[in-house]
VEXBAPA-757515 format. One record per residue (C-alpha): residue number from 1; z, y, x; residue in three letters. Coordinates in pm, 1 decimal. Example, Ala and Ser with C-alpha at 12.3 -4.5 7.8 and 13.67 -1.06 7.14 Angstrom:
  seq         Z         Y         X  type
    1     780.0    -450.0    1230.0   ALA
    2     714.0    -106.0    1367.0   SER
REM end
This chain:
  seq         Z         Y         X  type
    1       0.0       0.0       0.0   MET
    2      70.1     231.9     291.9   TYR
    3    -281.8     179.2     420.0   LEU
    4    -428.3     284.1      85.1   LEU
    5    -219.1     600.2      82.3   GLY
    6    -325.1     681.7     435.9   LEU
    7    -688.2     615.6     345.4   GLY
    8    -665.9     846.9      45.0   LEU
    9    -515.0    1123.4     257.9   ILE
   10    -791.3    1082.3     516.7   PHE
   11   -1056.4    1081.5     243.3   LEU
   12    -923.9    1401.0      84.5   VAL
   13    -908.0    1568.2     425.4   MET
   14   -1267.7    1466.6     504.3   LYS
   15   -1418.0    1564.0     168.0   VAL
   16   -1230.9    1892.2     132.9   SER
   17   -1278.7    1990.7     498.1   GLY
   18    -908.4    2046.8     560.7   LEU
   19    -727.1    1979.2     886.2   GLY
   20    -846.2    1763.7    1173.6   PRO
   21    -976.4    1497.4     936.1   GLY
   22   -1278.5    1713.0     852.0   ALA
   23   -1434.9    1649.9    1192.6   SER
   24   -1362.1    1275.0    1207.0   TRP
   25   -1637.9    1019.0    1173.2   ALA
   26   -1667.1     840.2     839.6   TRP
   27   -1575.8     504.0     993.0   TRP
   28   -1236.3     645.5    1096.2   VAL
   29   -1178.0     778.1     745.2   VAL
   30   -1271.7     448.7     578.7   LEU
   31   -1091.5     222.0     830.0   LEU
   32    -757.5     215.2     638.6   PRO
   33    -937.7      81.4     327.9   PHE
   34   -1093.7    -199.1     531.6   VAL
   35    -758.4    -281.3     691.4   LEU
   36    -592.7    -290.5     346.4   ALA
   37    -855.5    -537.9     223.6   ALA
   38    -803.2    -756.0     532.0   VAL
   39    -424.6    -743.8     482.5   TRP
   40    -451.4    -848.8     117.7   TRP
   41    -689.6   -1131.2     201.2   ALA
   42    -453.6   -1260.3     472.6   TRP
   43    -145.9   -1224.9     250.1   ALA
   44    -308.1   -1427.9     -27.5   ASP
   45    -453.4   -1686.5     209.0   TRP
   46    -129.3   -1745.7     399.5   SER
   47      96.0   -1759.1      93.2   GLY
   48     293.4   -1452.6     204.5   PHE
   49     264.6   -1289.3    -138.3   THR
   50     382.8   -1601.5    -321.0   LYS
   51     678.8   -1650.4     -83.9   ARG
   52     791.7   -1290.6    -137.2   LYS
   53     769.7   -1334.0    -514.5   ALA
   54     969.0   -1658.8    -497.5   MET
   55    1235.8   -1495.7    -277.3   ASP
   56    1271.3   -1212.8    -527.9   LYS
   57    1303.8   -1459.8    -817.1   GLU
   58    1567.0   -1662.2    -627.9   ASP
   59    1768.8   -1349.2    -554.1   LEU
   60    1758.4   -1239.5    -918.3   ARG
   61    1860.6   -1590.0   -1027.4   ARG
   62    2157.2   -1595.5    -787.8   GLN
   63    2268.5   -1250.1    -904.6   GLN
   64    2245.4   -1361.4   -1268.3   ARG
   65    2452.2   -1673.4   -1197.0   ILE
   66    2712.5   -1468.8   -1010.9   GLN
   67    2736.8   -1215.5   -1296.0   ARG
   68    2781.7   -1497.9   -1544.8   SER
   69    3061.6   -1654.1   -1340.9   HIS
   70    3234.2   -1317.8   -1300.8   GLU
   71    3209.2   -1252.8   -1675.4   ALA
   72    3360.2   -1593.2   -1751.2   LEU
   73    3626.4   -1554.3   -1485.3   GLY
   74    3543.6   -1883.9   -1319.1   THR
   75    3517.7   -1915.8    -942.3   PRO
   76    3173.7   -1967.2    -800.2   LEU
   77    3156.4   -2307.7    -629.6   LYS
   78    2951.8   -2352.6    -316.0   LYS
   79    2688.3   -2622.7    -338.6   ARG
   80    2691.7   -2894.6     -76.5   LYS
   81    2361.7   -2941.0      97.4   ARG
REM end
Protein backbone atom coordinates (compact mmCIF):
# COMPACT_ATOMS: atom_id res chain seq x y z
CA MET A 1 0.00 0.00 0.00
CA TYR A 2 2.92 2.32 0.70
CA LEU A 3 4.20 1.79 -2.82
CA LEU A 4 0.85 2.84 -4.28
CA GLY A 5 0.82 6.00 -2.19
CA LEU A 6 4.36 6.82 -3.25
CA GLY A 7 3.45 6.16 -6.88
CA LEU A 8 0.45 8.47 -6.66
CA ILE A 9 2.58 11.23 -5.15
CA PHE A 10 5.17 10.82 -7.91
CA LEU A 11 2.43 10.81 -10.56
CA VAL A 12 0.85 14.01 -9.24
CA MET A 13 4.25 15.68 -9.08
CA LYS A 14 5.04 14.67 -12.68
CA VAL A 15 1.68 15.64 -14.18
CA SER A 16 1.33 18.92 -12.31
CA GLY A 17 4.98 19.91 -12.79
CA LEU A 18 5.61 20.47 -9.08
CA GLY A 19 8.86 19.79 -7.27
CA PRO A 20 11.74 17.64 -8.46
CA GLY A 21 9.36 14.97 -9.76
CA ALA A 22 8.52 17.13 -12.79
CA SER A 23 11.93 16.50 -14.35
CA TRP A 24 12.07 12.75 -13.62
CA ALA A 25 11.73 10.19 -16.38
CA TRP A 26 8.40 8.40 -16.67
CA TRP A 27 9.93 5.04 -15.76
CA VAL A 28 10.96 6.46 -12.36
CA VAL A 29 7.45 7.78 -11.78
CA LEU A 30 5.79 4.49 -12.72
CA LEU A 31 8.30 2.22 -10.91
CA PRO A 32 6.39 2.15 -7.57
CA PHE A 33 3.28 0.81 -9.38
CA VAL A 34 5.32 -1.99 -10.94
CA LEU A 35 6.91 -2.81 -7.58
CA ALA A 36 3.46 -2.91 -5.93
CA ALA A 37 2.24 -5.38 -8.56
CA VAL A 38 5.32 -7.56 -8.03
CA TRP A 39 4.82 -7.44 -4.25
CA TRP A 40 1.18 -8.49 -4.51
CA ALA A 41 2.01 -11.31 -6.90
CA TRP A 42 4.73 -12.60 -4.54
CA ALA A 43 2.50 -12.25 -1.46
CA ASP A 44 -0.27 -14.28 -3.08
CA TRP A 45 2.09 -16.87 -4.53
CA SER A 46 4.00 -17.46 -1.29
CA GLY A 47 0.93 -17.59 0.96
CA PHE A 48 2.04 -14.53 2.93
CA THR A 49 -1.38 -12.89 2.65
CA LYS A 50 -3.21 -16.01 3.83
CA ARG A 51 -0.84 -16.50 6.79
CA LYS A 52 -1.37 -12.91 7.92
CA ALA A 53 -5.15 -13.34 7.70
CA MET A 54 -4.98 -16.59 9.69
CA ASP A 55 -2.77 -14.96 12.36
CA LYS A 56 -5.28 -12.13 12.71
CA GLU A 57 -8.17 -14.60 13.04
CA ASP A 58 -6.28 -16.62 15.67
CA LEU A 59 -5.54 -13.49 17.69
CA ARG A 60 -9.18 -12.39 17.58
CA ARG A 61 -10.27 -15.90 18.61
CA GLN A 62 -7.88 -15.95 21.57
CA GLN A 63 -9.05 -12.50 22.69
CA ARG A 64 -12.68 -13.61 22.45
CA ILE A 65 -11.97 -16.73 24.52
CA GLN A 66 -10.11 -14.69 27.12
CA ARG A 67 -12.96 -12.15 27.37
CA SER A 68 -15.45 -14.98 27.82
CA HIS A 69 -13.41 -16.54 30.62
CA GLU A 70 -13.01 -13.18 32.34
CA ALA A 71 -16.75 -12.53 32.09
CA LEU A 72 -17.51 -15.93 33.60
CA GLY A 73 -14.85 -15.54 36.26
CA THR A 74 -13.19 -18.84 35.44
CA PRO A 75 -9.42 -19.16 35.18
CA LEU A 76 -8.00 -19.67 31.74
CA LYS A 77 -6.30 -23.08 31.56
CA LYS A 78 -3.16 -23.53 29.52
CA ARG A 79 -3.39 -26.23 26.88
CA LYS A 80 -0.77 -28.95 26.92
CA ARG A 81 0.97 -29.41 23.62
